[in-house]
Phi, psi and omega in degrees: 000133181288159180296328180293314179295322180296321179295320179297315180297322179295323179292326179289317182288322183229079182297142178288145182256150173300161184301322183286352179252004182286167179094190184269004177096350182289340182262007181266150179289152176283154185302314186293346178295337181282354175288334183272060185209121187304310179301320180293325176297317179295320178299315180291329175295318176298321177298317180298316180291321178295321178292326175296323177299319178298318178300313180297324177295319181295326178268006175062036169262079193292323180297316177295324179297318180294316179301312181297320181298318181296317181289329175296319177295320180297321176299322179295324179292320190271342177295322177292322179297315178296320181298318182290334182268354179284137178263138174073021177287131185291158179296325178297318179293325177295313180295315180297316180298321178295318178295316182294323180299318179295319179295319179292323176303320180296321179288311188285305192268348177247302181293320180303303177297329178295316177295323177299316178298314179299319182292319177298323178279010179054035175057032173292141179300339179294337182268350180298315180302318180297317179295318181294320180300318180295316180295318178297318178299322178296317180297313181298314183295313183292324176294317180297314180294324179297329181273314189256333177058217178272147176275185184294342177268002180078022179251159178231162181281137174069184181267134182299149188293336182286354177285334182299311177300324180295317179289317180299322180297325177289317179297325184291348175295341179281349190304319183272359186249341181236167179304141184300317181296319178294317179298321180301319179293318179300315179295319179300312180296320178300315180298318180295318179297314180296322179300316179295317182296331180293332182243009183292150184277052171235163181238146178217157182286152178289130182279144179193199177060239183293342179297333176297319177293320181296314181293319178299314179298319179298315181296318180295315180296314180293325176298317179297317180296313182287332173294319176297320178298318179297318181292330184265358180284000000 
C-alpha cells in the first residue's frame, strides 16, 4: 500500500478536529450553555413555530399552517440580525448558531412546505416525489452554503431556502377560489420550481437592509389575510 493511500485511510478513520474541539472534551462548553444566547433563542423559537406549522398541516388546518410558517421564517430573518449586532459574542456561539440555523432552516423552509404539499395532496403517493425533491434541494443547498458560503462579491449560489414559504403563502391564497385538484397541481409545480431555484447555477446577493422591513410587512399582511380566512370559514 502506498504512503498516500495509507494517509487517506488514516484520515478517514481518525478525522482531524478543529482546534476548539481538541483535547479530551473537559474544556468544551456543555450543549445547554448555548441556550443562554439571544440569537439561538430566536432560532429555537422559529423552530417551535415551524414545527407547529407542520402539526397544523397534518390536521389540514392550512391557514393556520401558513401563518405559523411565515412567522417561523421571520424568526429566521431576525436571528441573524440580532447575532450581527451583539457585542462580544464568542466564536463558539457564532459557529454553533450558524450550524443550528441551517438545521432549523431545513425543518422550517424545506420540511414544512413539503409536509404541507403532502397534506394538500391527501398523502397520495403521487405527491411524495415533489415533497422529497424539496427536502433534498434544501439539504443540498444548505450543505453547499455551509461549505462555500458567500463569495468575495457577497453573493451566494441559488435562491435561499426561506423563499419557498414566502412564495407558497402567496400561492395558497388561491386555495379557496379554485378547484382542489387544480390547486394541488399548482402547488406541486410551485414546489418543483422553487426546488430547482434553490440549487440552480446562478448567483445572487444576500438580502438585507430594507428587505427586513419588506419581509416583516409581508408576514404581517399575510397573517391578517389568513386570520380573516380562518374567521370566515
